[in-house]
N, C-alpha and C positions, 0 to 999 in steps of 0.2 A: 673803719671803713665804708663810706661811704656806699650804700647800694646802686643799684641802677633800678631805676623802679619800671618794671615789666608785668605785660599781664600775663597772667598763667596760660598756658596755649596746650598745655598736655589736656585730652579729654579724658576725666577721668571714667567717665562708664560709657558703656557699647550701648546700650538701648537708652530710650529718650525715656524711658519710664523706669519708676521705680523705686526703692527705700536703697537708701544709702547715710552709713555714718558721719559726722561734720567734722572728722580730724584735721581739717584744714580750718577749719571755723576760728571766731577769734575765742580766746580764751573768756571764762567768767573772770569778770576782776577789769577787763578791758575798756579802756578809752573806747567811746566810739570814734572813728575814723570821719572826721569832717569832710563836707563836699557842697559843690554849689552846682548844681543842676538843673536841666529846660522842666518845666512842670508841663501838664496840657492846659494849663492858665493862660500860658503865653507872658510868663515872666522863669526868670532863674530863680532856684530859692537855694538858700544855707541851713545846713542843720542846725546852727543856733538862731535863725527864725523862725525855725520852726518844729522844735524840740518842746516838750511838754516840762511845765513846773516839777509833776511829781512824776513822772516816765513818759517813756518814748519810745514805740515799737516801729522796726525799718522792717519792712516787710521785700525781701525780692519776689516780684511776682512777674507776670506778661498774659500776653490776649489768649495764648492759643493754646497752655496748657488744659486740660481737665482739671486738672487736680486744680490750680490757679483758681479754674473757670467758680468747680463749686466753693472754694471760700471765700469768692468778694461780700456774697449777702453775709454772711458772719462777720466778717473785716466791716462793714460798712454799721454792723450792728454794735459789734464792741465798739465801734468809735461814737458810738449813740449813745452806748451805757455808762460810758467811762470819760466823756468830753468835758461834764463840766467838775472832773474831779484831777482836773490835768493831766490828763494821760493824750500823747500826741501820736497816731499813725500815721507813718508816711511810708508809700510803695516806691518803689524803684524797679525800673524794668532795665536790668543788663541786656536782654537777648541781640542778638545778632542781625540783626532784620534784611540781612542779605540772602540767608538761609529760611529767614521764618519771616515773609513780609507781612506776616500777621501782625508781627509784634513793632512796626514801624510807629513813627513820631504821632503819624492823623490816624490811624486806626488806635493806638493810644486814647488820643482824644475822643473818638466814639463810643470807645466801649467804658469810658468812664461817664459820658455823658449818660448813655442808655443805662447803666446800672446806678447812676447816683451816687458814685464815689464822696462822702463826707470827708476826703483826707488828699492833701497833694500824690499826684501820680507824675514821679519824674522817669527823665530817659538817660538812662546810665551809656550811650554809644560806644565809650571809649573801653567803657567794662572796669574802668579803675576801680571804682567804687566795688565794686560785685569781688574784684580781687583781694582790697583791701579786706572789706567785712570775712571772707570767705566762704562766701554764698556758693550752694553747692546745687539746689533744687529752687522750681517756684511750686509751693511757696515757702520759704526759710523764712525763719521770722528772729530779729535780735530785738530782745530790750532789757532797754538801759532806764537807770534810774533818775533823779532828779539831778543828779551829776554827772547822766549819760557816761554810768560805769553798767558793763554788761551785765544783770543778773540772772538770767535767762535766753537758751538758745536752743531753736531747733522745729517744732512741729507746733501748729494752731491747738490739734486736739486730735483723739485716735480714732476717729471715722468719716472719712472725704467724702461717703458719699453717702451718708442720711445724717442730716445735724440731730433729728431725733431719736438717733443708737449712739449719741456720744455718750462714753461711759467718765473719760479723762478730758476736763475743758483744762488743757493744762497750760494753754495762754491765760486765759482767765482768772486761771490760780494764781499763776503767778503774778497779775497786774495785781490783785487781791490782796497779794500777799505785801506786795510794794505799799500798795496803799494803806493798808493795815500797818507798815515799817516794821514788819517783819524778813527773815530769810526768805526766801524761794525753796521750796523743800526739795524739788527735784528739777535743777539748773539747766539743766539739755537733757532732750531729746534726740530721737532722730527724727531728721526734716521727711520727711514723704511727698515727693511730685517729678516733676521732669527736668534731666538734667539741665543745666544753663547753657546755654545756644555760644556756646565761645565762638568767635570770629576763625576761620580760617585762612592761613594764606592764600592771594591771588584775587581774597575779596575787599571790598570797600563797605566799610574802612579798613584796610587793611591793618594786619598783625605783624610781630606783634605793637601794641601801641607803646611806645618807652619814648622814653626821657633821658639824653646825653648826658655823660658826667661830668663832660664840659665842653663851652662854645666850639673847641676843636676838634669834637668828636663829633658831632651834629651828619646828621645824613637826609642834609635838604631837599626839597622839591627838584625837578631839574627838568632841562629843557624836552619835550616832548609828551614831558607825563602831562594828568589830567589832576587842576584844581581838585582836591578833595571835598564834600562835602562835610558840610558841621553847624551844626546849630550854636548859632549866635546871639547874640543883642544889640536893637539898635539904642540911640544914645537916650528915647525914652523908658530902654530895660525890657522891649518886647521880643520875646523868640523869632528869630526870622533865621533861614537858610541861605550860606555865606552862596551858592550858588545861584537862589534866587535873586541877590544884592547885584549880581553882573549885568544880570537884566539883559540877557544875548548881546551882549558890547564887548567890542574888546576893551580891554581894564589896565590899566597900570594900581596894581596891587603892591601897598606901600604894607607892610612887616613894622612896627616898633615898640617900643620896649614899654610906654607909657605912657599919661600927663604928666609924670614928675622927673621925666628923662629930659633936661633940657640940649644933648646932642639930639633929644628925634625931636623935638620942640623946632631945634634949629633945619631940622630937613624938611619937616611938613609946612614949616614959614615958607622955605625959599620955592617950592614947589608950585607955591601961588602963580609964581614968575609966567608957569607954562602951562597953566592950564587950561587957557583959551587956545594957545597953538595944538597941547593936542586935542582938543576938542576938534579942529579942524583935522585933525590926523583920524579920529571919530574912535579916538583912548577916550576914556572918562577914568577918575583917579579915584580911589577905594582905600582906607587905610584901616589897618585891623590892630589892636592889641589885648593882651590878657586884662588889663586895667578895665577897671569898672566904669558904665559911663557915667558919674556921677567923677569920679578920677579923670578920665579921657576929657570932659569939659572944662572942667577947673585948668588943666592946663592949654586947651588949643581954644578957649570962646575969645583970648586976646588976640588971637590972630586971625580970626575970619578967614578961615581955610577955604570957604566956596568948596567944598568937596566932604563927598560923604565918610561918618567914622562909622567904626563898629567896634563892638568887645567881645572878645572872646572870654568872656566870663568862665566857662566849664576847662577853658583852655581846649578845646576841643581842635581846634582848629589849627593850633602852631603843632601841637602834636603832629596829627596828623598830616603836616608838612612837613616835620624831621628837623623843627627849628629848636624845639627844647632842651632844653638842658637844666642842670640842678646846680644849684648856686653854692660855694664850698663855705664851710661856715668860717672862714675869715672873710670872706665878702659878705656874708648875710650879717656880719655882726656891725661890721663899716656902716653897711645900708641904715641900720637900724637906729644906729647912732644918727644917722643924720635926717631918721624918720621918714624913710623913704617907704611907700607901703608896699612889700613883697608880698605875693600869694603863692599860694599851692593849689594842685592839680585835684581830681576828686579822688578820699582816701589816702590823702597822704599829709605829713607836717613838713615836708622840704619845702624849699621856697626853689623857682621856677621860671623862668623868663626867658625870652624867645631871643634868635641871636637876629639881628635887624637883616629886615631880607627887602627885594624887590624885586615884582615879577611883572612880565607884560604877560597876558593872556590872552587869546583870541576867541571870537564870539562864541566860541563851544566850550570855553574855558581850559584851552591846553596853553600849557608855559609856553611861550616862544622866546623867552627870555630871564633870567636866571640871575641875580645877582646877592651874594652874603658873604661877610666876611667878620670873622669871628671878634675882630676889633671891634667892640659896639661906637667905638668913636672915628670909625672908617664910611662913612656913606656913600652911595651911589649919585653923583652932583647931576645938577638938573638938563644939565649941556649932556652929561654923557646919556641919560636917560632921553631924552631926546633924538639923539643918533641911535638907538636903537628903536625906536619906532620907524626910521627911515627902509 
């Protein structure tokens, strides 16, 4: 039975600091869950783009935690030491920035620059990647071999306070074993750090970040609600905030499935006829899909739309808007036969699409009109959209 993807919201620790076992972590031998997440360099990155030829270290970390801070220089040194041997480090911050503002995206950029990170530092705002890996504290290490099979999970070493007093450099030992083609002698250790700060109900982004089992069971954004913010990409692949793209203007936000979708292209093309009328009414059109910038442009360039397009590469926006659903196996197989490039959210292999939707937003980003239909062939026509703006 297909499982509904949902972030774990149960808080495992009542204290922010401490030692905890990694009972929920990926088992040794597991394949690394994939992801596509925004980095502090202003671009989205996927696991396949960043992995090492001989080993990949995924570390869940953050800005504020004293344990995480203590290990930053050691992580930089380890990446430098093993870089020429095909080992790549990837740092991911999953903490909720509402409860811990120090862990927001802007602060991550600043921290990376200050500490001279020589590895990608990615933001997991939906916390889906952290949940998929079973990350529990910061820092929490997951070491994969060249085939992305988990070979070590746990701590970096046995002394977070003083690197000169380390007696068991667990991560370095595990990396050395992989490079030498040997089995890791101690594949699991207890990670020590600050508990991951899972988002609480009532905060933004809202929890749980869930993906519906079908298009008929979505719980979409409704009139009166605020458009959730999300890290998305423009057509040049640069990371931007969705709310910033509104430019404090009234907006007709169009959510579509991708540049490969003929119904979407017909809908987007039809909107060209009302662009000027919407401008006269102080509205602008903004369209977004979970397709890549390349895929979006391939489908839309012949249309010469004349309005801005965004790529929700990490699916953060469509999930937060309550539009995302998982495709059933039969549909996935059919789409694959047509070579349709389906995509997955962070930490999952499930194929996910949004229910197409149209939202009218006021200058503050509040929804004043909403339309969605589980039948992807049914779209709001231009006349109905214009009427909604009256």
